[in-house]
The first five atom37 places (N, CA, C, CB, O) and aatype in JSON, in Angstrom:
{
  "aatype": [12, 12, 1, 9, 10, 5, 10, 3, 19, 2, 8, 4, 6, 16, 16, 5, 3, 10, 10, 4, 3, 16, 9, 15, 1, 10, 1, 9, 3, 19, 0, 9, 10, 1, 19, 5, 18, 11, 2, 10, 3, 14, 14, 2, 0, 17, 10, 19, 3, 0, 3, 7, 5, 0, 0, 9, 17, 19, 5, 7, 7, 9, 10, 19, 5, 6, 1, 14, 0, 1, 19, 8, 14, 18, 13, 16, 17, 0, 1, 9, 7, 7, 9, 13, 13, 13, 15, 19, 18, 0, 14, 14, 1, 10, 15, 7, 9, 6, 13, 15, 19, 10, 10, 0, 2, 9, 16, 6, 6, 0, 1, 7, 11, 1, 14, 10, 19, 9, 0, 7, 3, 13, 2, 0, 17, 15, 16, 6],
  "atom_mask": [
    [1, 1, 1, 1, 1],
    [1, 1, 1, 1, 1],
    [1, 1, 1, 1, 1],
    [1, 1, 1, 1, 1],
    [1, 1, 1, 1, 1],
    [1, 1, 1, 1, 1],
    [1, 1, 1, 1, 1],
    [1, 1, 1, 1, 1],
    [1, 1, 1, 1, 1],
    [1, 1, 1, 1, 1],
    [1, 1, 1, 1, 1],
    [1, 1, 1, 1, 1],
    [1, 1, 1, 1, 1],
    [1, 1, 1, 1, 1],
    [1, 1, 1, 1, 1],
    [1, 1, 1, 1, 1],
    [1, 1, 1, 1, 1],
    [1, 1, 1, 1, 1],
    [1, 1, 1, 1, 1],
    [1, 1, 1, 1, 1],
    [1, 1, 1, 1, 1],
    [1, 1, 1, 1, 1],
    [1, 1, 1, 1, 1],
    [1, 1, 1, 1, 1],
    [1, 1, 1, 1, 1],
    [1, 1, 1, 1, 1],
    [1, 1, 1, 1, 1],
    [1, 1, 1, 1, 1],
    [1, 1, 1, 1, 1],
    [1, 1, 1, 1, 1],
    [1, 1, 1, 1, 1],
    [1, 1, 1, 1, 1],
    [1, 1, 1, 1, 1],
    [1, 1, 1, 1, 1],
    [1, 1, 1, 1, 1],
    [1, 1, 1, 1, 1],
    [1, 1, 1, 1, 1],
    [1, 1, 1, 1, 1],
    [1, 1, 1, 1, 1],
    [1, 1, 1, 1, 1],
    [1, 1, 1, 1, 1],
    [1, 1, 1, 1, 1],
    [1, 1, 1, 1, 1],
    [1, 1, 1, 1, 1],
    [1, 1, 1, 1, 1],
    [1, 1, 1, 1, 1],
    [1, 1, 1, 1, 1],
    [1, 1, 1, 1, 1],
    [1, 1, 1, 1, 1],
    [1, 1, 1, 1, 1],
    [1, 1, 1, 1, 1],
    [1, 1, 1, 0, 1],
    [1, 1, 1, 1, 1],
    [1, 1, 1, 1, 1],
    [1, 1, 1, 1, 1],
    [1, 1, 1, 1, 1],
    [1, 1, 1, 1, 1],
    [1, 1, 1, 1, 1],
    [1, 1, 1, 1, 1],
    [1, 1, 1, 0, 1],
    [1, 1, 1, 0, 1],
    [1, 1, 1, 1, 1],
    [1, 1, 1, 1, 1],
    [1, 1, 1, 1, 1],
    [1, 1, 1, 1, 1],
    [1, 1, 1, 1, 1],
    [1, 1, 1, 1, 1],
    [1, 1, 1, 1, 1],
    [1, 1, 1, 1, 1],
    [1, 1, 1, 1, 1],
    [1, 1, 1, 1, 1],
    [1, 1, 1, 1, 1],
    [1, 1, 1, 1, 1],
    [1, 1, 1, 1, 1],
    [1, 1, 1, 1, 1],
    [1, 1, 1, 1, 1],
    [1, 1, 1, 1, 1],
    [1, 1, 1, 1, 1],
    [1, 1, 1, 1, 1],
    [1, 1, 1, 1, 1],
    [1, 1, 1, 0, 1],
    [1, 1, 1, 0, 1],
    [1, 1, 1, 1, 1],
    [1, 1, 1, 1, 1],
    [1, 1, 1, 1, 1],
    [1, 1, 1, 1, 1],
    [1, 1, 1, 1, 1],
    [1, 1, 1, 1, 1],
    [1, 1, 1, 1, 1],
    [1, 1, 1, 1, 1],
    [1, 1, 1, 1, 1],
    [1, 1, 1, 1, 1],
    [1, 1, 1, 1, 1],
    [1, 1, 1, 1, 1],
    [1, 1, 1, 1, 1],
    [1, 1, 1, 0, 1],
    [1, 1, 1, 1, 1],
    [1, 1, 1, 1, 1],
    [1, 1, 1, 1, 1],
    [1, 1, 1, 1, 1],
    [1, 1, 1, 1, 1],
    [1, 1, 1, 1, 1],
    [1, 1, 1, 1, 1],
    [1, 1, 1, 1, 1],
    [1, 1, 1, 1, 1],
    [1, 1, 1, 1, 1],
    [1, 1, 1, 1, 1],
    [1, 1, 1, 1, 1],
    [1, 1, 1, 1, 1],
    [1, 1, 1, 1, 1],
    [1, 1, 1, 1, 1],
    [1, 1, 1, 0, 1],
    [1, 1, 1, 1, 1],
    [1, 1, 1, 1, 1],
    [1, 1, 1, 1, 1],
    [1, 1, 1, 1, 1],
    [1, 1, 1, 1, 1],
    [1, 1, 1, 1, 1],
    [1, 1, 1, 1, 1],
    [1, 1, 1, 0, 1],
    [1, 1, 1, 1, 1],
    [1, 1, 1, 1, 1],
    [1, 1, 1, 1, 1],
    [1, 1, 1, 1, 1],
    [1, 1, 1, 1, 1],
    [1, 1, 1, 1, 1],
    [1, 1, 1, 1, 1],
    [1, 1, 1, 1, 1]
  ],
  "atom_positions": [
    [[33.71, 13.54, 33.4], [34.64, 15.07, 34.01], [35.05, 14.86, 32.53], [36.19, 15.1, 35.63], [35.09, 13.86, 31.81]],
    [[35.51, 16.84, 32.25], [34.91, 17.46, 31.18], [37.28, 17.55, 31.73], [33.02, 19.04, 31.17], [38.0, 17.6, 32.73]],
    [[37.36, 17.54, 30.52], [39.04, 17.22, 30.68], [39.66, 18.64, 29.71], [39.62, 15.26, 29.8], [39.69, 18.37, 28.51]],
    [[40.12, 20.0, 30.03], [40.19, 21.26, 29.55], [41.93, 21.5, 29.18], [39.5, 22.31, 30.74], [42.86, 20.87, 29.68]],
    [[42.01, 22.49, 28.26], [43.61, 22.93, 28.2], [43.68, 24.05, 27.77], [44.56, 22.17, 27.37], [42.89, 24.04, 26.83]],
    [[44.22, 25.25, 27.86], [44.52, 26.57, 27.42], [46.13, 26.19, 26.89], [44.33, 27.83, 28.76], [47.03, 25.42, 27.22]],
    [[45.83, 27.39, 25.71], [47.52, 27.51, 25.03], [47.07, 28.43, 24.27], [48.42, 26.16, 24.12], [46.0, 28.48, 23.67]],
    [[48.08, 29.31, 24.33], [48.77, 30.32, 23.44], [49.61, 29.6, 22.34], [49.73, 31.27, 24.31], [50.71, 29.07, 22.47]],
    [[48.51, 29.76, 20.8], [49.99, 28.85, 19.62], [50.58, 30.06, 19.06], [49.38, 27.61, 17.9], [51.41, 29.69, 18.24]],
    [[50.55, 31.21, 19.11], [51.31, 32.34, 18.88], [51.35, 32.34, 17.37], [52.72, 32.32, 19.59], [52.3, 32.81, 16.74]],
    [[50.5, 31.91, 16.91], [50.54, 31.7, 15.01], [51.34, 30.81, 14.27], [51.04, 32.94, 14.25], [51.86, 31.03, 13.18]],
    [[51.42, 29.49, 15.16], [52.64, 28.67, 14.86], [52.15, 27.37, 14.05], [53.43, 28.25, 16.28], [51.31, 26.68, 14.62]],
    [[52.44, 27.1, 13.23], [51.52, 25.57, 12.22], [52.27, 24.49, 13.03], [51.95, 25.3, 9.95], [51.89, 23.34, 12.79]],
    [[53.3, 24.64, 13.98], [53.94, 23.1, 14.17], [53.13, 23.12, 15.87], [56.26, 22.94, 14.08], [52.93, 22.1, 16.54]],
    [[52.82, 24.32, 16.21], [51.87, 24.34, 17.74], [51.03, 23.73, 17.76], [51.24, 25.41, 18.24], [50.73, 22.82, 18.54]],
    [[50.36, 24.28, 16.65], [48.77, 23.85, 16.71], [48.57, 22.35, 16.08], [47.76, 25.02, 15.75], [47.62, 21.64, 16.39]],
    [[49.77, 21.89, 14.99], [49.58, 20.62, 14.43], [49.74, 19.31, 15.84], [50.86, 20.49, 13.09], [49.16, 18.22, 15.87]],
    [[50.7, 19.88, 16.88], [51.23, 19.9, 17.71], [49.93, 19.33, 18.96], [51.95, 21.24, 17.66], [49.76, 18.3, 19.62]],
    [[49.39, 20.3, 18.85], [47.88, 20.47, 20.63], [47.03, 19.5, 19.35], [46.59, 23.11, 21.4], [46.67, 18.42, 19.82]],
    [[46.68, 19.64, 17.99], [45.64, 18.53, 17.58], [46.08, 17.3, 18.21], [45.5, 18.29, 15.98], [45.25, 16.48, 18.59]],
    [[47.48, 17.1, 18.37], [47.98, 15.68, 18.26], [47.77, 15.62, 19.9], [49.75, 15.37, 17.5], [47.12, 14.67, 20.32]],
    [[48.23, 16.47, 20.75], [47.69, 16.21, 22.18], [46.29, 16.08, 22.46], [48.07, 17.2, 23.01], [46.22, 14.98, 23.0]],
    [[45.33, 16.48, 22.42], [44.43, 17.17, 22.24], [43.8, 14.98, 21.77], [44.68, 18.92, 21.0], [43.34, 14.2, 22.6]],
    [[43.91, 14.86, 21.16], [43.46, 13.48, 20.65], [43.99, 12.47, 21.5], [43.9, 13.17, 19.2], [43.2, 11.6, 21.88]],
    [[45.12, 12.43, 21.85], [46.39, 11.15, 22.58], [45.28, 11.98, 24.84], [49.75, 12.12, 21.99], [45.21, 11.39, 25.92]],
    [[45.05, 12.62, 24.65], [44.95, 13.14, 26.21], [43.66, 13.06, 26.85], [45.32, 14.63, 26.34], [43.42, 13.04, 28.06]],
    [[42.52, 12.98, 25.47], [41.31, 13.13, 25.24], [40.61, 14.11, 25.64], [40.83, 12.31, 25.52], [39.6, 13.9, 26.32]],
    [[40.98, 15.31, 25.31], [40.71, 16.87, 25.48], [39.3, 17.4, 25.34], [41.51, 17.63, 24.45], [38.71, 17.29, 24.27]],
    [[38.89, 17.82, 26.12], [37.02, 17.92, 25.57], [37.05, 19.36, 24.9], [35.49, 17.93, 27.19], [36.54, 19.62, 23.81]],
    [[37.89, 20.46, 25.88], [37.6, 21.83, 25.69], [39.12, 22.56, 25.58], [36.61, 22.41, 26.98], [40.01, 22.51, 26.44]],
    [[39.15, 23.13, 24.49], [40.22, 23.57, 24.29], [40.31, 24.84, 24.23], [40.66, 23.09, 23.45], [40.18, 25.42, 23.15]],
    [[40.58, 25.6, 25.58], [40.56, 27.15, 24.91], [42.06, 28.02, 24.45], [39.83, 28.15, 26.14], [43.1, 28.06, 25.12]],
    [[41.75, 28.78, 22.88], [42.74, 28.86, 22.73], [43.35, 30.37, 22.55], [42.86, 28.05, 21.9], [42.37, 31.08, 22.76]],
    [[44.57, 31.32, 22.24], [44.68, 32.62, 21.63], [45.64, 32.78, 20.33], [45.15, 33.53, 22.71], [46.52, 31.92, 20.37]],
    [[45.73, 33.45, 19.39], [46.28, 33.45, 18.06], [47.0, 32.13, 17.62], [47.23, 34.58, 17.96], [48.17, 31.77, 17.48]],
    [[45.52, 31.44, 17.44], [46.06, 30.48, 16.91], [46.63, 30.1, 15.54], [45.41, 29.88, 17.15], [46.54, 31.07, 14.78]],
    [[47.18, 29.06, 14.96], [47.41, 29.39, 13.53], [46.7, 29.9, 12.01], [47.8, 28.5, 13.34], [46.82, 30.78, 11.16]],
    [[45.69, 28.42, 12.4], [44.5, 28.9, 11.66], [42.99, 27.76, 12.37], [44.93, 28.65, 9.63], [42.95, 26.62, 12.84]],
    [[41.93, 28.86, 12.08], [40.43, 28.14, 12.54], [40.48, 26.63, 11.85], [38.87, 29.13, 11.84], [41.36, 26.03, 11.23]],
    [[39.44, 26.39, 12.14], [39.55, 24.69, 12.04], [38.16, 24.5, 10.87], [39.23, 23.68, 14.01], [37.43, 25.46, 11.11]],
    [[37.85, 24.06, 10.29], [36.42, 23.83, 9.94], [35.63, 22.81, 9.92], [36.25, 24.09, 9.01], [36.16, 21.7, 9.86]],
    [[34.24, 22.9, 9.98], [33.47, 21.66, 10.79], [33.81, 20.47, 9.7], [31.49, 21.94, 11.07], [33.83, 20.56, 8.47]],
    [[34.09, 19.22, 10.61], [32.93, 19.3, 11.86], [33.2, 19.51, 13.38], [32.21, 18.01, 11.89], [32.53, 19.22, 14.37]],
    [[34.71, 20.28, 13.19], [35.01, 20.76, 14.66], [33.75, 21.5, 15.01], [36.4, 21.78, 14.83], [32.87, 21.8, 14.21]],
    [[33.76, 21.75, 16.26], [33.16, 22.63, 17.49], [33.85, 23.49, 17.66], [32.97, 22.11, 18.77], [34.42, 23.42, 18.75]],
    [[34.28, 24.9, 16.7], [34.93, 25.63, 16.78], [34.22, 27.06, 16.69], [35.8, 25.28, 16.03], [33.41, 27.42, 15.84]],
    [[34.79, 27.9, 17.98], [33.68, 29.37, 18.24], [35.24, 30.0, 18.12], [32.4, 29.71, 20.19], [36.21, 29.54, 18.73]],
    [[35.26, 31.33, 17.03], [36.25, 32.2, 17.31], [35.22, 33.89, 17.64], [37.47, 32.12, 15.8], [34.0, 34.04, 17.72]],
    [[36.35, 34.91, 17.74], [36.06, 35.97, 18.06], [35.81, 36.37, 16.77], [36.89, 36.63, 18.86], [35.89, 35.6, 15.82]],
    [[35.5, 37.62, 16.68], [35.28, 38.68, 15.05], [36.91, 38.9, 14.65], [34.32, 40.77, 15.37], [37.23, 38.95, 13.47]],
    [[37.77, 38.99, 15.59], [39.85, 39.29, 14.67], [40.15, 37.9, 14.88], [41.58, 40.62, 15.77], [41.35, 37.7, 15.09]],
    [[39.39, 36.86, 14.88], [40.16, 35.49, 14.82], [41.47, 35.32, 15.3], [0.0, 0.0, 0.0], [42.41, 34.82, 14.69]],
    [[41.45, 35.88, 16.73], [42.85, 35.57, 17.6], [42.31, 34.87, 18.83], [43.8, 37.04, 18.09], [43.16, 34.14, 19.34]],
    [[40.96, 34.88, 19.54], [40.75, 33.74, 20.53], [39.44, 32.59, 20.11], [40.4, 34.53, 22.06], [38.59, 32.86, 19.26]],
    [[39.46, 31.47, 20.78], [39.19, 30.62, 20.0], [38.57, 29.77, 21.3], [40.4, 30.11, 19.03], [38.91, 30.08, 22.44]],
    [[37.59, 28.62, 21.08], [37.16, 27.59, 21.92], [37.05, 26.61, 20.78], [35.82, 27.88, 22.85], [36.66, 26.87, 19.65]],
    [[37.5, 25.3, 21.31], [37.67, 24.65, 19.84], [36.87, 22.9, 21.06], [40.15, 24.68, 18.82], [37.55, 22.38, 21.94]],
    [[35.67, 22.52, 20.76], [35.02, 21.31, 21.54], [35.27, 20.5, 20.95], [33.73, 21.17, 21.83], [35.35, 20.43, 19.73]],
    [[35.48, 19.5, 21.97], [35.74, 17.98, 21.14], [34.92, 16.88, 21.39], [37.07, 17.36, 21.43], [33.78, 17.27, 21.62]],
    [[35.04, 15.46, 21.44], [34.55, 14.11, 21.5], [33.28, 14.0, 21.72], [0.0, 0.0, 0.0], [32.84, 13.35, 22.66]],
    [[32.46, 14.72, 20.76], [31.39, 15.12, 20.59], [30.17, 15.6, 21.69], [0.0, 0.0, 0.0], [29.02, 15.18, 21.8]],
    [[30.97, 16.79, 22.55], [29.66, 17.7, 23.55], [29.58, 18.13, 22.71], [29.66, 18.68, 24.86], [30.19, 17.92, 21.66]],
    [[28.41, 19.22, 23.09], [27.29, 20.04, 22.46], [27.74, 21.27, 23.04], [25.69, 19.62, 22.81], [27.97, 21.4, 24.24]],
    [[27.86, 22.07, 22.26], [28.28, 23.5, 22.55], [26.73, 23.9, 22.94], [29.1, 24.45, 21.12], [25.94, 24.07, 22.01]],
    [[26.24, 24.07, 24.44], [24.8, 24.55, 24.78], [24.02, 25.95, 24.58], [24.73, 24.4, 26.04], [22.81, 26.16, 24.61]],
    [[25.46, 27.12, 24.28], [25.02, 27.9, 24.73], [26.06, 29.21, 23.66], [25.04, 27.63, 26.36], [27.15, 29.43, 24.19]],
    [[25.9, 29.72, 22.8], [27.01, 30.81, 22.46], [26.34, 31.7, 22.09], [28.07, 30.57, 21.47], [25.13, 31.62, 21.84]],
    [[27.53, 33.36, 21.97], [26.78, 34.58, 21.47], [25.98, 35.06, 20.47], [27.37, 35.23, 21.38], [26.04, 34.64, 19.31]],
    [[25.48, 35.64, 20.74], [24.19, 35.98, 19.81], [24.82, 36.73, 18.69], [22.93, 36.94, 20.57], [24.13, 36.82, 17.68]],
    [[26.13, 37.35, 18.67], [27.02, 38.06, 18.39], [28.4, 37.97, 18.29], [26.83, 38.67, 18.9], [28.99, 37.51, 19.27]],
    [[29.04, 38.31, 17.32], [30.78, 37.7, 17.5], [31.38, 38.73, 17.58], [31.58, 36.81, 16.31], [31.28, 39.59, 16.7]],
    [[32.35, 38.9, 18.92], [32.83, 40.31, 19.37], [34.49, 40.23, 18.98], [32.5, 40.61, 21.22], [35.13, 39.2, 18.77]],
    [[34.94, 41.53, 18.95], [36.5, 41.71, 19.06], [36.86, 41.08, 20.54], [37.0, 43.49, 18.94], [36.35, 41.25, 21.65]],
    [[37.95, 40.27, 20.07], [38.79, 39.79, 21.07], [38.73, 38.87, 22.0], [39.02, 40.51, 21.61], [39.78, 38.56, 22.56]],
    [[37.49, 38.22, 22.38], [37.09, 37.65, 22.99], [35.53, 36.79, 22.13], [37.13, 38.55, 24.12], [34.53, 37.24, 21.58]],
    [[35.94, 35.72, 22.35], [34.51, 34.61, 22.43], [34.03, 33.7, 23.71], [34.76, 33.42, 21.34], [34.75, 33.49, 24.68]],
    [[32.78, 33.23, 23.58], [32.68, 32.75, 24.73], [31.28, 31.24, 24.3], [32.25, 34.26, 25.91], [30.52, 31.2, 23.34]],
    [[31.4, 30.41, 25.25], [30.24, 29.08, 24.95], [29.94, 28.95, 26.52], [30.98, 27.28, 24.07], [30.48, 29.45, 27.5]],
    [[28.66, 27.9, 26.31], [28.47, 27.0, 27.67], [28.12, 25.6, 26.97], [27.07, 27.61, 28.86], [27.3, 25.2, 26.15]],
    [[29.35, 24.98, 27.86], [29.58, 23.42, 27.47], [29.67, 23.07, 28.86], [31.0, 22.92, 26.47], [30.26, 23.63, 29.78]],
    [[28.88, 21.9, 28.84], [28.53, 21.38, 30.37], [28.34, 21.97, 31.14], [0.0, 0.0, 0.0], [29.08, 22.0, 32.12]],
    [[27.62, 22.45, 31.05], [26.86, 23.94, 32.08], [27.68, 25.2, 32.49], [0.0, 0.0, 0.0], [27.36, 26.19, 33.16]],
    [[29.02, 24.79, 31.77], [29.87, 25.93, 32.42], [30.42, 27.0, 31.06], [31.37, 25.12, 33.36], [30.63, 26.62, 29.9]],
    [[30.54, 28.15, 31.5], [30.52, 29.29, 30.75], [32.06, 29.54, 30.14], [29.97, 30.48, 31.69], [32.94, 30.3, 30.56]],
    [[32.07, 28.87, 29.31], [34.02, 29.51, 29.2], [34.23, 30.59, 28.16], [35.34, 28.12, 28.55], [33.35, 30.64, 27.31]],
    [[35.36, 31.59, 28.03], [35.5, 32.83, 28.0], [36.81, 32.62, 27.33], [35.37, 33.61, 29.31], [37.69, 32.18, 28.06]],
    [[37.09, 32.83, 26.19], [38.94, 33.12, 25.5], [38.65, 34.65, 25.08], [39.61, 31.89, 23.65], [37.82, 35.33, 24.49]],
    [[40.27, 34.76, 25.97], [39.73, 36.63, 25.55], [41.37, 36.52, 24.78], [39.4, 38.4, 27.49], [41.98, 35.49, 25.03]],
    [[42.05, 37.52, 23.89], [42.87, 37.66, 23.8], [43.24, 39.55, 23.53], [43.05, 36.62, 23.02], [42.92, 40.14, 22.5]],
    [[43.86, 40.1, 24.58], [43.98, 41.62, 24.2], [45.44, 41.9, 23.88], [43.47, 42.63, 25.42], [46.3, 41.79, 24.76]],
    [[45.69, 42.21, 22.81], [46.5, 42.47, 21.63], [47.62, 43.83, 22.48], [45.28, 43.05, 20.03], [47.1, 44.9, 22.78]],
    [[48.59, 43.65, 22.66], [49.02, 44.72, 23.62], [49.43, 45.93, 22.62], [50.35, 44.2, 24.67], [50.06, 46.89, 23.06]],
    [[49.06, 45.86, 21.31], [48.45, 47.38, 20.73], [47.63, 48.06, 21.38], [47.73, 47.37, 19.58], [47.72, 49.24, 21.72]],
    [[46.76, 47.24, 21.59], [45.39, 48.55, 22.74], [45.99, 49.1, 23.43], [44.15, 48.05, 23.92], [46.89, 48.73, 24.18]],
    [[45.42, 50.38, 23.18], [45.46, 51.7, 24.0], [44.64, 51.17, 25.69], [44.37, 53.17, 22.92], [44.15, 50.08, 25.98]],
    [[44.76, 52.29, 26.46], [44.63, 52.05, 27.72], [42.79, 51.77, 27.78], [0.0, 0.0, 0.0], [42.13, 50.84, 28.24]],
    [[42.47, 52.82, 27.21], [41.12, 52.89, 26.78], [40.54, 52.21, 26.02], [40.87, 53.76, 26.39], [39.33, 51.99, 26.12]],
    [[41.38, 51.67, 24.99], [40.42, 50.35, 24.64], [40.65, 49.19, 25.31], [40.5, 49.9, 23.24], [39.71, 48.45, 25.0]],
    [[41.4, 48.58, 26.09], [41.48, 47.89, 27.05], [40.43, 47.92, 28.15], [42.55, 48.1, 27.41], [40.09, 46.91, 28.75]],
    [[40.0, 48.98, 28.36], [39.11, 48.98, 29.24], [38.12, 49.1, 29.14], [39.2, 49.49, 29.86], [37.34, 49.08, 30.09]],
    [[37.71, 49.31, 27.58], [36.29, 49.01, 26.53], [35.78, 47.56, 26.45], [36.63, 49.39, 24.85], [34.66, 47.05, 26.45]],
    [[37.34, 46.98, 26.36], [37.38, 45.28, 26.36], [37.15, 44.71, 27.36], [38.52, 44.65, 26.07], [36.08, 44.16, 27.11]],
    [[37.5, 44.4, 28.6], [37.11, 44.07, 30.39], [35.98, 44.76, 30.35], [38.23, 44.7, 31.82], [35.21, 43.81, 30.38]],
    [[35.16, 45.87, 30.29], [33.77, 46.46, 30.39], [32.95, 45.47, 29.39], [33.71, 48.18, 29.9], [32.0, 44.78, 29.73]],
    [[33.45, 45.54, 28.24], [32.4, 43.95, 27.36], [32.42, 42.97, 27.63], [32.54, 43.43, 26.08], [31.4, 42.33, 27.38]],
    [[33.61, 42.21, 28.31], [33.66, 40.93, 28.97], [32.45, 40.85, 30.05], [35.12, 40.75, 29.65], [31.46, 40.11, 30.07]],
    [[32.87, 41.83, 30.92], [32.29, 41.9, 32.52], [30.83, 42.03, 31.93], [32.89, 43.42, 33.73], [30.09, 41.31, 32.6]],
    [[30.09, 42.74, 30.84], [29.07, 43.09, 30.79], [28.34, 41.42, 30.11], [29.07, 44.57, 29.98], [27.3, 40.88, 30.51]],
    [[29.08, 41.03, 29.25], [28.62, 39.62, 28.33], [28.8, 38.31, 29.48], [29.91, 39.31, 26.69], [28.4, 37.16, 29.28]],
    [[29.55, 38.85, 30.81], [29.96, 37.56, 32.04], [28.65, 37.56, 32.48], [31.22, 37.87, 33.47], [27.99, 36.52, 32.52]],
    [[28.14, 38.84, 32.87], [27.69, 39.02, 33.83], [25.74, 37.91, 34.19], [27.83, 40.73, 33.69], [24.69, 37.99, 33.55]],
    [[26.06, 37.12, 35.31], [24.67, 36.51, 35.34], [25.41, 35.06, 34.68], [0.0, 0.0, 0.0], [24.77, 34.02, 34.82]],
    [[26.65, 35.01, 34.02], [27.02, 33.4, 33.68], [27.33, 32.89, 34.69], [28.11, 33.03, 32.77], [28.24, 33.46, 35.29]],
    [[26.74, 31.64, 35.32], [27.88, 30.79, 36.54], [27.19, 29.57, 36.07], [27.8, 31.14, 38.63], [26.09, 29.39, 35.56]],
    [[28.36, 28.63, 36.45], [29.64, 28.66, 36.85], [30.54, 30.05, 35.53], [30.23, 26.74, 36.76], [29.96, 30.77, 34.72]],
    [[31.37, 30.0, 35.69], [32.47, 30.86, 34.84], [33.33, 30.63, 34.8], [32.76, 31.86, 34.96], [33.73, 30.79, 35.95]],
    [[34.59, 30.1, 33.87], [35.78, 30.47, 33.51], [35.99, 31.4, 32.66], [36.33, 29.63, 33.16], [35.35, 31.44, 31.61]],
    [[37.13, 32.51, 33.05], [37.82, 33.13, 31.69], [39.46, 33.06, 32.03], [37.26, 34.96, 31.35], [40.17, 33.29, 33.0]],
    [[39.67, 32.51, 30.37], [41.11, 32.49, 30.01], [41.36, 33.17, 29.25], [41.64, 31.52, 29.65], [40.6, 33.36, 28.29]],
    [[42.86, 33.96, 29.45], [42.82, 34.64, 27.99], [44.36, 34.95, 28.39], [0.0, 0.0, 0.0], [44.83, 34.68, 29.49]],
    [[45.1, 35.59, 27.29], [46.14, 36.52, 27.5], [45.61, 38.07, 26.88], [47.55, 35.91, 26.73], [45.1, 38.51, 25.85]],
    [[46.15, 38.65, 28.44], [46.03, 39.77, 28.71], [46.63, 40.82, 28.2], [46.15, 39.78, 29.61], [46.21, 41.92, 27.83]],
    [[47.77, 40.28, 28.23], [49.44, 40.87, 28.13], [49.13, 41.89, 28.88], [50.24, 41.39, 26.56], [48.67, 43.0, 28.63]],
    [[49.62, 41.06, 30.39], [49.56, 42.15, 31.36], [50.98, 42.86, 31.4], [49.13, 41.59, 32.82], [51.27, 43.82, 32.11]],
    [[51.56, 42.41, 30.78], [53.36, 42.38, 31.51], [53.38, 44.1, 30.46], [55.08, 40.32, 30.69], [54.18, 44.95, 30.84]],
    [[52.79, 44.31, 29.66], [52.48, 45.72, 28.68], [52.49, 46.52, 29.87], [50.88, 45.89, 27.63], [51.82, 46.22, 30.86]],
    [[53.58, 48.0, 29.74], [53.8, 48.9, 30.55], [52.11, 50.03, 30.41], [55.44, 49.58, 30.07], [51.59, 50.71, 31.29]],
    [[51.68, 49.84, 29.07], [50.98, 51.38, 28.7], [49.44, 50.56, 29.57], [50.81, 52.02, 26.31], [48.39, 51.2, 29.69]]
  ]
}
């Protein structure tokens, strides 16, 4: 069984430190993150989007079976344990057109990938 955690770190060093402790203590295999404080260096399996705002952190020696051929803005993905995981961060500054383009890009990238988990911060509270 794979243990998964999702979290918005909100660029907070203390939150990311607590996350590291929690992942270790609860033996989390995959963390789907947004707005991380910092990206981790090897030997961590850390996949990040082009803007450094969405990440997938793979733990416990689980292999990343597949990853994107190119880095995308606002989202990243990986196939882990046969499951495709997407981490998405849509900043509130995106215009309606930019947000629509992001959703179209995610849809295109996710096409044919099953089983699929899309997790993220879509800033749905925005009135834009």
